[in-house]
N, C-alpha and C positions, 0 to 999 in steps of 0.2 A: 539393458547392457548400454554402459556408455561406448563411442568411439574408443577413447582411448584404453579400457581395458577390452574389449573387440581385438583390436589392434596387438595388444599385448600376447592374450593368447595365440593369436596365429601367428605370430612372430617368435613364439614357442614353438609351433608348428612345424616352421619350416627351420629350426637351429641346422639339421643336419646339412641342410642344403648351402646355408650362409655360413657355416665354421671357417674362420680364419679368411671372412670375405669381409673386406672395409670398403668404406667408398671412396678410398685411391683404386684399389684393385679391379680388375677386370669383371664384368660382372658373370655369373653362372648363366645365366639368358638375357640374350641381348637380341631386342625384335625391336620391329618396324611397325609404326601406324601410320596410314594415310587418310587425307581428307583432301576434301575439294574446295573447302571452304578458305576464307579471308583470317591470317592468322588473328584480327581482332574480335572475329565472329564468337559468342558466347561457348559454342561448342569446344572451340579449340582453346579458348581460355579455361574451360572445365577440364579438358583432358590433360592439360598439360600440366595442371594442377594435381591430377590423381596419379598420373605418370611419375612427380616429385614422391609423392607420399609415396607410392609401390616402392619408388628405390629407397627410401628411406625406411619403411617398416620391414623390407626384406633383408636391408643391412647392406644393400648394396648389389643383391645376390640378384634383382631384377632390373635391366632397364630398357625401357621403352620410347623412342626416340620418335617424335612427331614429324611427319610432314606435312604441311596445309598449304594451299592453294595449288593444289594440284601438281605438285614437285615431282611426285612418283607418277606422272601421268594422268589422262583423264578417267573416269571411273571405271571404263571397262575393262582397260589398260591395267589398272589397279586392282580388279577383282579377279584377272587374269593371275596374276604377281601372288595374290593372295590363296588361290587355290595352289598354286605350285610351291605355296610356300617360301617365295622370293621378299615378301611382306608378312608380317604374322596377323595385323589388325587394320579393317578399314570401317572408318564411318561413311555408310552409302545412305541415298536416299529409298525409301523402301520401293519407290515405285522404279527405279532404275536398276534395283536389286531384281525385281520382279521379272528381267530380261533371263535370270537363271533360277529363280525360285517363283515362279506363277503367283503364289497369294502373298508374296510381298506387297503387292499392289492393290490391294481389297481393302485398304482403308483410304486409297486414292478417290472412290469412285466418288465423280462429280455431286457436290452439294449433299452428302451424307451428313455431314456434321456441321453444325452449326455454332458449337463453342467447346474452350479446352477442356470444360468439366466432361464433355458427353464423350469428349475426344479421349484422354486419358482412362475416364471409368473401364472404354474399351478395349484398350492398349495393355491397361495392366489386367487386363479381365480375359475372357476367353478369345479376344479376338486376338489381340497380341500372343498367347498361347499357341491359336490355331497355326500364325504366322512364323511361329518361331517353329515349331515343328516340322513345318514344310521347310523353313532355313536346314533344317538338323537331317533332312534327309536328303540333300545334297553334299553332304559332308563338311558344311560350315557350323561354327557354331556362335548363335545371336545371343549378347547379353541382354538379361530378362527387362530392362529399363529401357525403353525406344528415347531417345534424346529429341525434342522439338525441334519442328522446321517452322512451325506456326502456317496460319494458314495463305494461302497462296492469292495473288492478285496480281491483276493484267497492267500492263504499263504500254504507252505508245508513246510517239513520236509528234503523230499528227494530226490525230484527234481522240478526243474522250471515247469510251465505251460506256454507255448507257443501257443499252439492252441487247439481247442477241444477234438484231441484226447491224448493229454498228462493227461487229466482227466479220460479216460477210466479206472474203475475197481478201482478209487482212493477213501479211505475212508475218507469223507468232514464232519465236523462237519457241521450242520446247525442249525437253531436254530427250535424248534416248528412251523409248518406251510406251510401250503400244497404246499406254490409258491414257496418255498424253493428246497422243494424236487423233486417238478416238474421239477422246473430247472435243478438241478445239474444231473437228469436222463437222462433228453433230452441230455446231454453230454456224455453220458454211465458210468459216476461215482456213488459211492457207497455212497448216501447222508444218516447221522446219524443224529436224531432230539436229541441234548443235550442241556438243560439249561445252559445258559450263565454260573452260577456260577460255574458250571463242565466243563466250558469249556479247563480251563490251565490244570488241572489234567489230561483230557481225550487226550492233545495231547502229556504231558510229559511223559506218561505210554505207548504211542502208540495205545490207543484204535482206534483212529482216523489218518491219515495221513496227515490231513491240516484241514483248516476253513476259512470260509472266512467272513471279518466283513470291515469298514473303518479303515482310519490309526488313527485316534484317540481313536478308543478303543483296536486297535493292542499294542498303547504304553501304554496308560492307564493301561490297564490289562495286561503288560509284557507280551506279548506273542511271542514276540522277542527272549524272553529266552527259548521258546522253539518250534519255526520256523527257517527257513533258509532261505526261498525263499520267495518274494512275486512279486507275477503278479498283475500288477496295470489292473485289468479288467476292474473296473469302468461297470460291470454288474449289479447293479442294484441300484437304490436309494431308500433308504425308511428313513422318518423322524419319531422321537418321537410325538405322540400326547401328550398333558398333556391331559388327562381326570380325570372327577369327578363323585361322586355322584351325581345325579339329585337332588336326595333329600336334600343331603347336599349343594347344591348351593341353591336349595329354601328355606332353612331355613335362609341365611343372608339375613340380611336387602340390599336392592336392591344397598342405597350407597356404603355397603361393598363389596356386588357384583362386583359393578362396578371400584372397588378399588382393586379385586382381578383381574378381567380380563384386567384391564390398566398394572397391575403392571406384570402378566405373558405373557402378548405380547409387554412389553419392554422388556423382558426377552428374549423371543425368537426372537426378533429381534436383540440383542446384542449377543446372543451366536451366531445365524448367522454369523455374522462378526466376532466370535472369532474364531470358525471353519475356516472359508475361509483363516484367516491371518496362523493358526495352521498347516494348511493343507502344505503351500509353504516351512514348517519347517519341517515337519515332515519326508518326504524322508531322507532329508541330517540325522538327528538325528538317525533315525534308520539303518542305514547304517552303521553310526559310531557304531553303537551295534552289527553288523556283518549279518544285514539283505542285501539279495541280491536280485535287482529289475531287473524286464524287464516289455515292454509295447507291448501287442499284438495287435494282427490287428484285430479290434473289427468285420468284418466284416463277417469273419468265423464263429465267435461262431453265431451270427446274423444268418447265414445261416444254423447252426445247428439247433437252436431253430424252424425256421421255417419248415424243414424239418422235422423235427421229430412230428410235429404238433401241437409244446409248444402253439403257437400263435392262431391256430385256435380253441384248448381244452378251451384258458382261455375265449377268446371270448363269448364261449357258455356257461362259468359259469357265467360271469358278465352279461351277456345279451349284446344283440346291441346298447340300448341307452347308456350304460355307456361306452362300447369300443369306439362307437363315440366320446364323450368327450375326451377319454385319447387320440385317435389320433386327437384333434382337437392341442395339444398342443405338439403329440411326432409324427404327423405325419404317416401315411400307415407304421403297421407293417405285414401285410399279402401279 
C-alpha cells in the first residue's frame, strides 16, 4: 500500500477529531518534543519533516513543536518533564535512558557490534523488542524504530589514542550513565559525566581532555574546534529512542496514534539512511577542519574489557536471559 493511500485511510479514521479544524485553527492536540541535538542533525531534520506531515495529514488537529539543542534542558531534566507530561515526546540516547529503564543500555555494551547491518538486525528484532518492553514497564511508550546515532569514537586534544594504555588517566567526558563510566574505567581512564549541552565548554576550558561521540555529533556540535585527534574506535553503538508519555499517547484518537507511529517510523528509517550517507563524508570534512584520524585494532580494547571483568559484571547486572538475547546478535563476548 502506498504512503498516500495509507494516509488517506488514516485521515478518514480521525475525521471526528479534526471536524471543523483547519490549519489556521488551534490544534486539538498540541504536544512538545525535545532533543539534545543541534537543529542541523539528521535526526532533527527528519523529525521536523515528520511533525509537518502529521499536522498536514490530521488536518491541523495534531501539532508537535520540536525543541532541539537542549532548549528544554539536559536529558535527565527533559525525561522528568516527559514523565510529568510537561512535554510529550523526547529523543533520548538509550544509554542515558537506562538511568530509568535499565535494559536501554544493553545495546551499548563495548565492542558488541561491528556494523550497521548487525546493529539494526538486532534493534529491529528481539533485542529492540526486549528494550521497548522494559521502557513500557516504566510507563513510557517507545516507538518501534530506533533512530541511528552511529558508532561512537574518542576525540582528544593532546594525544591520539592507538591502544587502551593511551587512555590511562585521561579525563574523558562521558554522558550521564553507568555503562559509559564503567567502559572507560576498564581502560583506566578518568571518565567525567557532563551533560551534552556543557560538553563544548568543558573541552574548551580543558576541564576534560577528550570526549566520545559519533562523527555526526562531533560535526554538528563543532567539537572539532576544541579537539585535535579522533580515534575511530567504534567502541559502542547507541541509538536515539523516540519515547512518549504513555498517557499523552493514549489521549490521542486511534487514527491519530496510527499516523504519529507511521510518520515517526518513516522518519527513523530515512534518518538511518541519511546518517549512513553522511558518515561517508564526515571523516573527509572533519579532516579538512584540522582533525587527525587513526583506526585502532579493536581486539586489544575488547581484551582489556574482558580482562577487567567488564563483560562479566554487566552480564550479572542485565541478567543471563537479557545477555543471551544480546549475544544472539553479537556473538559470545566472554
